[in-house]
N, C-alpha and C positions, 0 to 999 in steps of 0.2 A: 426707526422711522427715518432718521436722517440719511442713512445709507440707501434705503429704498427710494427716497426722494432723489438722491444723486444718480441712482440707476434708472430713474423714471419708471419704476416698477409699480404700476397703478394698482394691480390686484394685491400685491404685497402691502402697499400703503393702506389699502382698504382693510386688510386683515389686521394690521398693526393698530389702526385707529379703532377698529371694532374691539380689540382686546383691551385697549386703554379705556374705552367706554364701559366695557363690562366691569373693569376694576373700579371705575367711578361709581357705577351703579351699585356695586357691592358695598360701598360705604355711603350709599344713599345720596350721592351727589348727582341727582337726576338731570339738573340743568347742564352740568358739564358733560354728562354722558350724551345728552341730546345733541350738543354741538359737535362732538366727535363723531357720532353716528351719522349726522347729516353729511359730514365730509366723507365718511366711509361709503355712504350710499352713492354719493356723486362719483367716486372712483369706480364703484361696482357698475354703475350705469355706463361709464365711459368704455369699459372693457366688456360690456354686455354679460356680466356675471350675474345672472338672474337668481341663482341659488344663493350666492353671497348676499345679494340685495335682500332676498327674502329673510335671511338670518338677521341681517342688520335691522330691517323693519320690525321684526319681532322684538328685538332689543329696544327699539324706539318705543314700542307699545309698552314694554315692561317699565321703561322710564316714566312714561305718562301715568301708568298705574301707580307707580311709586309716588309721583307728585299728587295724584288724586287721594291716595291713602293718607298722605301728610296733611292735605287740606281737611280730610275728615277728622283727623286727630285734633286739628286746630279748633274744630267745631266744639269739642268737649272741653278744651282747656283755655281757649282764647277769649279775650274780651273784645275782639274785633267786632265791628258793627255787623249786624246780621245781613244787611243788604250787600255789603262788600263781600262777606264770606259766601253768601249764596251765589253771587256772581262768579267768584273765584271757583267754587265747586262746579258750577255749570260749565265754566271754561275748561277745567281739568277733565270733566266727564266727556265733554265734546271732543277734546283732543285725544283722549284715550280711545273713544269709539272710532274716530277717524283713523287713528293709527292701527287699530286692530283690523278694521276693514281693509286698509291699505296692505297690511301684512298678509291677509288672506288673498287678496288680489295678486300680489307679487309672488306668493307661494304657488298659486295656480299657474301663473305665467311660467314659473320655473319647472312646472310639471313634475313636482316632487310630492308624493303622497304624505311622506313623513312631515314635511314642512307645512303642508295644507292642514294636516291634523293638528299640529302644534298651534298653528294660527287660529284654528277653530276653538281650541282650548282657551287661548287668550281672549278671543271674542266672547266666549261663554263667561269668562271672569268679568269682563267689562259689563256685560248685561246683568250679571248677578249684583255687581256693585251699584247698579242703577235700578235694582229691584224689578228687572224685566225677566221674569222667570221662564216664560214659554220660549222666547228666543234663546235664552241661555241653555235650556234643556235641549232644544233642537241642535244648536251648535255642538254641544257636548256629545249628543248621540251620533252626529256625523263624524266627529273626531274618533269616538269609540269604534265606529264601523271601519274607518280607515286604518286605525292602529291594529285592529283585528285582521283586516285584509292583508296588511304587510307583515303581520306576525310579530309586532312589537308589544310583547306582553307587559313589559315594564311600564311603558307609556300608557298602555291601555288601562292598567291598574291605577295609575296616577290620575288619568282623566275621569 
């Protein structure tokens, strides 16, 4: 990252930050990942790398989903007062939904069917976590259709 900064290579910096964020997310450090991805997204925008931005925003959605899942875990093991926990869950859910919709929007702007389908899968997961089954099914069906259209059997099976 230091060398890329010295070279003022913005796209490279975005990629390096994204990889660092993915590593943070792998160890469930969602807040750290979100900060790195925000910086990566800014670099993607500066160089108009829409595909890169779409990938970054999908990771941002994953980070928010991780935070949401942690909040749900707290619900079962925590003595946190219920109003505070309910507020925290609503906030995590709202941010997850906003990030998933943003990921879909950016993927569409990148005009990449694979990224659009992946974003739809993320959106479906967010809806499922919020017990919104009809929109979840609709997003999943759209993702399946796109994966089928582009011939990605692996992702189609996962979806």
